[in-house]
C-alpha positions in Angstrom: -18.0 -7.2 -2.2 -15.0 -5.1 -2.8 -14.5 -1.4 -3.4 -11.1 -1.9 -4.9 -10.1 -0.9 -8.4 -7.9 -3.5 -10.4 -4.8 -1.4 -9.5 -5.8 -1.4 -5.7 -6.4 -5.1 -5.8 -2.9 -5.8 -7.2 -1.4 -3.4 -4.6 -3.4 -5.1 -1.9 -2.0 -8.5 -3.0 1.5 -7.1 -2.9 0.9 -5.6 0.6 -0.4 -9.0 2.0 2.3 -10.9 0.4 5.2 -8.6 1.3 4.1 -8.2 4.9 3.1 -11.7 5.4 -0.4 -10.7 6.7 -1.7 -14.3 7.4 -5.4 -14.4 7.4 -5.9 -11.1 5.5 -7.6 -11.5 2.2 -6.4 -8.9 -0.3 -9.9 -8.3 -1.5 -11.1 -7.6 2.1 -8.9 -4.6 2.4 -11.2 -1.5 2.3 -9.5 0.8 -0.2 -10.3 3.9 1.9 -9.7 2.5 5.4 -6.5 3.6 7.2 -3.4 1.3 6.7 -1.9 2.2 10.0 -3.2 2.2 13.6 -6.9 1.6 13.6 -7.1 0.2 10.0 -4.8 -2.7 9.2 -2.5 -1.7 12.2 0.6 -1.6 10.2 3.6 0.1 11.7 6.8 1.9 10.4 8.7 -1.3 9.7 5.8 -2.5 7.6 5.9 0.8 5.7 9.6 0.4 5.0 9.0 -3.2 3.8 6.0 -2.2 1.6 8.1 0.8 0.2 10.7 -1.8 -0.9 8.3 -4.1 -2.4 6.6 -1.2 -4.3 10.1 0.0 -5.5 10.9 -3.4 -6.9 7.5 -4.1 -8.5 6.7 -0.7 -9.8 9.9 1.3 -10.0 8.4 3.8 -7.6 10.7 5.4 -5.0 9.2 6.2 -1.7 11.6 8.2 0.4 11.3 7.9 4.3 11.9 11.5 4.6 9.1 12.6 2.2 6.6 14.9 3.9 3.9 13.4 1.7 4.2 9.9 3.2 1.5 10.4 5.7 -0.9 11.2 2.9 0.5 8.6 0.5 0.3 5.8 3.0 -3.1 7.0 4.4 -5.1 4.2 2.7 -4.8 1.6 -0.1 -6.4 4.0 -2.5 -4.1 6.8 -1.8 -1.1 4.5 -2.0 -2.4 3.1 -5.3 -3.0 6.6 -6.7 0.5 7.5 -5.9 2.0 4.4 -7.5 0.0 4.8 -10.6 1.0 8.5 -11.0 4.7 7.7 -10.4 5.4 4.2 -11.8 7.8 3.7 -14.5 6.1 3.3 -18.0 
Protein backbone atom coordinates (compact mmCIF):
# COMPACT_ATOMS: atom_id res chain seq x y z
CA UNK A 1 0.00 0.00 0.00
CA UNK A 2 1.54 3.25 -1.14
CA UNK A 3 0.65 6.88 -0.55
CA UNK A 4 2.42 8.00 -3.72
CA UNK A 5 0.87 9.76 -6.68
CA UNK A 6 1.88 8.63 -10.18
CA UNK A 7 4.35 11.53 -10.39
CA UNK A 8 5.83 10.68 -6.99
CA UNK A 9 6.22 7.06 -8.03
CA UNK A 10 8.09 8.09 -11.19
CA UNK A 11 10.35 10.34 -9.13
CA UNK A 12 10.88 7.58 -6.54
CA UNK A 13 12.01 5.26 -9.35
CA UNK A 14 14.44 7.92 -10.59
CA UNK A 15 15.71 8.43 -7.05
CA UNK A 16 16.33 4.72 -6.45
CA UNK A 17 17.90 4.28 -9.88
CA UNK A 18 20.13 7.36 -9.87
CA UNK A 19 21.38 6.77 -6.31
CA UNK A 20 21.74 2.99 -6.65
CA UNK A 21 19.63 2.39 -3.55
CA UNK A 22 19.87 -1.39 -3.56
CA UNK A 23 17.13 -3.04 -1.60
CA UNK A 24 14.85 0.01 -1.64
CA UNK A 25 11.62 -0.48 -3.57
CA UNK A 26 10.45 2.82 -5.10
CA UNK A 27 6.88 2.10 -4.04
CA UNK A 28 8.03 1.60 -0.45
CA UNK A 29 9.24 5.20 -0.08
CA UNK A 30 6.78 7.15 2.03
CA UNK A 31 5.94 10.31 0.05
CA UNK A 32 5.91 12.38 3.23
CA UNK A 33 8.91 10.87 5.03
CA UNK A 34 12.15 12.86 5.16
CA UNK A 35 14.61 12.05 2.37
CA UNK A 36 17.59 12.99 4.53
CA UNK A 37 18.78 11.98 7.97
CA UNK A 38 16.14 9.86 9.72
CA UNK A 39 14.18 9.13 6.55
CA UNK A 40 16.05 7.57 3.63
CA UNK A 41 19.34 8.76 5.07
CA UNK A 42 20.47 10.60 1.97
CA UNK A 43 23.37 13.05 2.13
CA UNK A 44 24.53 16.12 0.22
CA UNK A 45 26.28 14.02 -2.46
CA UNK A 46 23.01 12.15 -3.01
CA UNK A 47 21.20 15.49 -3.34
CA UNK A 48 23.67 16.58 -6.01
CA UNK A 49 23.30 13.33 -7.97
CA UNK A 50 19.52 13.48 -7.67
CA UNK A 51 19.53 17.11 -8.84
CA UNK A 52 21.48 16.10 -11.96
CA UNK A 53 19.12 13.20 -12.68
CA UNK A 54 16.08 15.48 -12.26
CA UNK A 55 17.68 18.09 -14.52
CA UNK A 56 18.29 15.49 -17.25
CA UNK A 57 14.85 13.87 -17.03
CA UNK A 58 12.61 16.87 -16.38
CA UNK A 59 14.66 19.91 -17.42
CA UNK A 60 14.32 21.33 -13.91
CA UNK A 61 17.35 23.12 -12.54
CA UNK A 62 18.00 22.74 -8.81
CA UNK A 63 20.70 25.20 -7.78
CA UNK A 64 22.84 24.22 -4.81
CA UNK A 65 22.66 27.73 -3.37
CA UNK A 66 18.85 27.96 -3.51
CA UNK A 67 17.52 28.79 -0.07
CA UNK A 68 14.40 26.71 -0.81
CA UNK A 69 16.36 23.47 -1.20
CA UNK A 70 15.75 22.37 2.37
CA UNK A 71 12.02 22.63 1.76
CA UNK A 72 12.16 21.21 -1.78
CA UNK A 73 14.20 18.18 -0.70
CA UNK A 74 12.26 17.66 2.53
CA UNK A 75 10.30 14.70 1.17
CA UNK A 76 9.44 12.85 -2.02
CA UNK A 77 6.15 14.75 -2.09
CA UNK A 78 7.72 18.22 -1.81
CA UNK A 79 10.35 17.33 -4.41
CA UNK A 80 7.69 15.98 -6.77
CA UNK A 81 5.55 19.11 -6.34
CA UNK A 82 8.58 21.29 -7.15
CA UNK A 83 9.41 19.23 -10.24
CA UNK A 84 5.81 19.26 -11.50
CA UNK A 85 5.57 23.04 -11.00
CA UNK A 86 8.88 23.75 -12.76
CA UNK A 87 9.39 21.08 -15.41
CA UNK A 88 9.66 21.96 -19.06
CA UNK A 89 6.40 21.49 -20.94
